[in-house]
C-alpha positions as CSV (number, residue, x, y, z in Angstrom):
1,M,-154.2,20.3,-1.3
2,K,-150.4,19.9,-1.3
3,K,-150.6,18.0,-4.5
4,V,-152.6,20.8,-6.2
5,I,-150.0,23.4,-5.0
6,Y,-147.1,21.3,-6.2
7,S,-148.8,20.7,-9.5
8,M,-149.4,24.4,-10.0
9,G,-145.8,25.2,-9.0
10,F,-144.5,22.7,-11.5
11,I,-146.8,24.1,-14.3
12,V,-145.6,27.6,-13.6
13,L,-142.0,26.6,-13.5
14,F,-142.3,24.6,-16.7
15,G,-144.0,27.6,-18.4
16,M,-141.2,29.9,-17.3
17,I,-138.6,27.5,-18.7
18,S,-140.3,26.8,-22.0
19,C,-141.0,30.5,-22.6
20,S,-137.5,31.6,-22.0
21,N,-136.2,33.1,-25.2
22,P,-132.6,32.2,-26.2
23,S,-132.6,35.2,-28.5
24,K,-133.0,37.5,-25.5
25,N,-130.8,35.5,-23.2
26,I,-127.8,35.8,-25.6
27,L,-127.9,39.6,-26.0
28,G,-124.9,41.4,-24.6
29,N,-121.2,41.0,-24.2
30,W,-119.5,37.6,-23.5
31,V,-115.9,36.7,-22.9
32,V,-114.3,33.3,-23.7
33,N,-113.9,31.5,-20.4
34,D,-112.6,28.2,-21.8
35,A,-112.5,26.1,-25.0
36,K,-111.9,22.5,-25.8
37,L,-110.9,20.7,-29.1
38,T,-111.6,17.0,-29.3
39,L,-110.2,15.1,-32.3
40,L,-112.5,12.3,-33.6
41,N,-111.7,8.9,-34.9
42,E,-109.1,8.8,-37.7
43,S,-108.1,12.4,-36.9
44,K,-106.3,11.1,-33.8
45,Q,-103.9,9.2,-36.1
46,D,-103.4,11.9,-38.6
47,S,-100.1,13.8,-38.0
48,N,-101.5,17.0,-39.7
49,M,-104.5,17.0,-37.5
50,L,-102.4,16.4,-34.4
51,M,-100.2,19.4,-35.4
52,I,-103.3,21.6,-35.9
53,A,-104.7,20.5,-32.6
54,G,-101.4,21.4,-30.9
55,M,-101.5,24.9,-32.5
56,M,-105.2,25.2,-31.5
57,E,-104.2,24.6,-27.9
58,G,-102.0,27.6,-28.0
59,I,-104.7,29.7,-29.5
60,I,-107.2,28.5,-26.9
61,Q,-104.9,29.6,-24.1
62,Q,-104.6,33.1,-25.7
63,M,-108.4,33.3,-26.1
64,K,-109.2,32.6,-22.5
65,G,-110.3,35.9,-20.9
66,N,-109.3,37.9,-24.0
67,A,-111.6,36.9,-26.8
68,T,-115.1,38.4,-26.7
69,M,-118.4,38.1,-28.5
70,E,-121.2,40.7,-28.5
71,F,-124.7,40.0,-29.7
72,T,-127.1,42.8,-30.4
73,K,-130.9,42.7,-30.7
74,E,-130.6,43.8,-34.3
75,G,-128.8,40.5,-35.1
76,K,-125.3,41.9,-35.3
77,M,-122.5,39.9,-33.8
78,T,-119.0,41.2,-33.2
79,R,-116.2,38.7,-32.4
80,T,-113.0,40.2,-31.1
81,F,-109.7,38.3,-30.8
82,D,-106.2,39.8,-30.4
83,G,-107.8,43.3,-30.8
84,Q,-109.2,42.4,-34.2
85,P,-113.0,42.7,-34.4
86,E,-114.9,40.6,-36.9
87,V,-118.5,41.8,-37.5
88,G,-121.2,39.4,-38.7
89,T,-124.8,38.4,-38.2
90,W,-126.5,35.9,-35.9
91,K,-129.8,34.3,-35.3
92,I,-131.2,31.4,-33.2
93,S,-132.7,28.4,-34.9
94,D,-136.5,28.0,-34.7
95,D,-136.1,25.2,-32.2
96,G,-133.9,27.5,-30.0
97,K,-131.0,25.0,-29.9
98,K,-128.6,26.4,-32.5
99,L,-126.7,29.6,-33.1
100,I,-126.4,30.4,-36.8
101,S,-123.9,33.1,-37.7
102,G,-122.4,34.6,-40.8
103,I,-120.1,37.2,-42.2
104,P,-121.6,39.9,-44.5
105,G,-120.8,39.2,-48.2
106,S,-120.3,35.4,-47.6
107,S,-123.0,32.8,-48.3
108,K,-121.3,30.5,-45.7
109,K,-123.2,30.1,-42.4
110,D,-121.7,28.6,-39.3
111,T,-123.9,26.6,-37.0
112,A,-123.2,25.8,-33.3
113,I,-125.2,24.0,-30.7
114,L,-126.2,26.5,-28.1
115,E,-126.5,25.5,-24.5
116,F,-127.1,27.9,-21.6
117,K,-125.7,26.6,-18.4
118,D,-127.3,29.5,-16.6
119,N,-128.0,33.2,-17.3
120,D,-124.3,34.0,-17.3
121,N,-122.7,30.9,-18.9
122,L,-123.2,29.3,-22.2
123,S,-121.4,26.9,-24.6
124,L,-121.3,26.8,-28.3
125,T,-120.4,23.4,-29.8
126,T,-119.4,22.9,-33.5
127,H,-119.0,19.4,-35.0
128,S,-117.0,18.4,-38.0
129,K,-115.9,15.0,-39.2
130,E,-112.5,15.6,-37.8
131,A,-113.2,17.3,-34.4
132,D,-115.6,18.8,-32.0
133,F,-114.9,22.3,-30.7
134,V,-116.6,23.7,-27.6
135,L,-116.4,27.4,-26.8
136,M,-117.5,28.3,-23.2
137,L,-118.5,31.9,-22.7
138,K,-119.2,33.9,-19.6
139,R,-121.4,37.0,-19.6
140,K,-119.2,40.1,-19.3
141,K,-120.6,42.2,-16.4
142,A,-121.1,45.9,-17.0
143,K,-118.7,48.2,-15.1
């Protein structure tokens, strides 16, 4: 009997996890909690990339607790840094693992790996041949 109860509990839990919808989970206001830039391979030896990474560290420190992102159910995304809002669009990939965003009027789309740590914490990771950039967001609580 215990096996049946445990099995049923596992099936229900698995169903709840697999049915969670990242598009609904991401809705709302988020604040940048932390960020990390990691230079890859040859970039670690490139003086220009090292200089850029140094400048990025300063920007990352300014972003913590100040930069925000808002995602609406209509697919609108507003990123605000240093009081300057940038409005764009967003959607979640069909597999639920990537955030795809864009700026109106531009054909360029940005893709980031989306990982929810829990309901109030998520990370967005972008990869390039030079570096990986991880942006950690915390849900902004309504006042």
